[in-house]
N, C-alpha and C positions, 0 to 999 in steps of 0.2 A: 295046447288045447284050444280049439276054436269054440266060439259062442255065437249064437244067433242073435239078430237084433231084437227078437221077441223076449229074450231073457233079461234084457235091461230096460225095456220099454216102460215108460212112466207117464201117468196122467195125474194132474194136480188141478183141483178146483178150489177157488177162493171167492169170497164175497167182496165186492169192491165197495168201499166205505167213503164217506165224505172226506176223510183225511187223505185219500188216495187220488183226489181229484181237484180240478180248478173250480172257481166259483160258479161256472156254468154247468158243472156236473160231468165234464169229460175227464176220464182217468188219465193221469200223467203217463207219458211214454216211459219215463224213467221208472215208474212203479212197475209197469208191465215188464220192462227189461230186467229189473231186479228178480222177478219171478221166473223169467225166461232163463236167466243165469243159474238160478237155484235148481230148476228142474233139469237143466242140462247137466249140472254137476251130479245130480242123483243118478242119471242114466250112465254117466262116465264111471262113477264110483261102483255102480252095480256090475259094470263090465270089467273094470280093472281090479276091483276088490282091495287088496292090501297095499294101496298106494295113496299118495296125496294127489288129488286131481284138482288142477288149477285151470282157469280160463285163459286161453292164449289169445283168442279173438272172438268177437261177435260181429258177424257181417251178414250182408244180404238181408237186413231187417227191413220188412215192409209193414207199414200200418195201412191197412186197406179201409177200415171203418173204425169209428170210435167205439170205446167201451165206456159205459156210463156208471155213475153211482147206483148201486142196487143190482147191477149185473153180476152174474157168476162169471169169473174169468176162468176159462178152461184151457189148460196147457197140455198138449199131448206131445211127448218127446220120444225120439228113437235114434238109434245110431244108424248112420248111412254108410259111414266109411271109417276104417281103422288103418292107420299106417303103423309105424313101430311103437311110438309112445303117444301119438296124437290120435284123437278121435273126433269125428265130425258128428254133432248132434243136431238134428233138425227139430225145431219146435214149431208146432202148429198152434196158433192162438185163436181162440174162439170166445165170443161173449154170448151168454144165455140170458135172455129176458126172463126172469123168474116169475113174472106175472102171467105170461102166456106160454112160456116154454120154448119160444123160438130161439134158435141158435144161428149166429152169423160168424163166418170166418173173418177175423179182424186183422190177421197178420201171419207172417212166417219169419222165422229167424234161423240162421245157421251159426252154431257155436262150436269153436274148436277148443277142445280141452286136452291138456297134456297131463300124463301121469308122471309123478316124480317119486324117486326113491327116498330113503331116509336122509340122504345127503343133499337133497334138493336137485338132483340131476334127472333128466328124462330117463324113464325106465320102460322096457317093453311091456306091452299089454297083450292079452289073447288076440289072436286074429279073429276076424269076423267071418262067420260061416253064412254066406249068402245062398240060401236054398231056393227061394222063390224067384220068379221072373222079376217081380217088383224089387226085391232085395238086391238082385244083380244090377237092375237098372239104377237104383239109388247109389250103389257102390261105384258104378262107372261114373255117374255124375259127380259123386264125391271126389273121385280121383281128379277130375277136371277142375273142380273148385279149389282143391289143394294145390294143384299146379299153378293156378292163377294167383292164389295167395302167396306162394313162394316167389313167383315172378314179381308181384307187386312189392314184395319185401326185398327184392334184389338178391335172392338166394339161388336163383337159377337164371 
């Protein structure tokens, strides 16, 4: 059974607190990455359902602008590509200034998540039904990124 990217799409919003940042008020990249990993895992679990979903890689992370204490960190995540047991989740990272409502895109990350069975072995997940032109474009780009990851890992 195929599933669309829309079926697993997830958005998460969090308030950034002083414990999330350095003394100058900039939120640590590691704090952002923790939440990126969490939201990507939710997307994968929604798609794969009755499996254990684990992060295989986080790549192509870019931090374009800072996130500050008091900002809302907004993470929008969706599936771009599904192979047999692996899934590529794209996470768009935004910061919202809650004083004036302005939002700025602060980064992007691509997370590869693998579904495991009860024995800890990769298990197949539903195929991705790419219905829109955007879905098809993202799928094709996901194939290219997966091939690059495999090449970098010496698997092809």
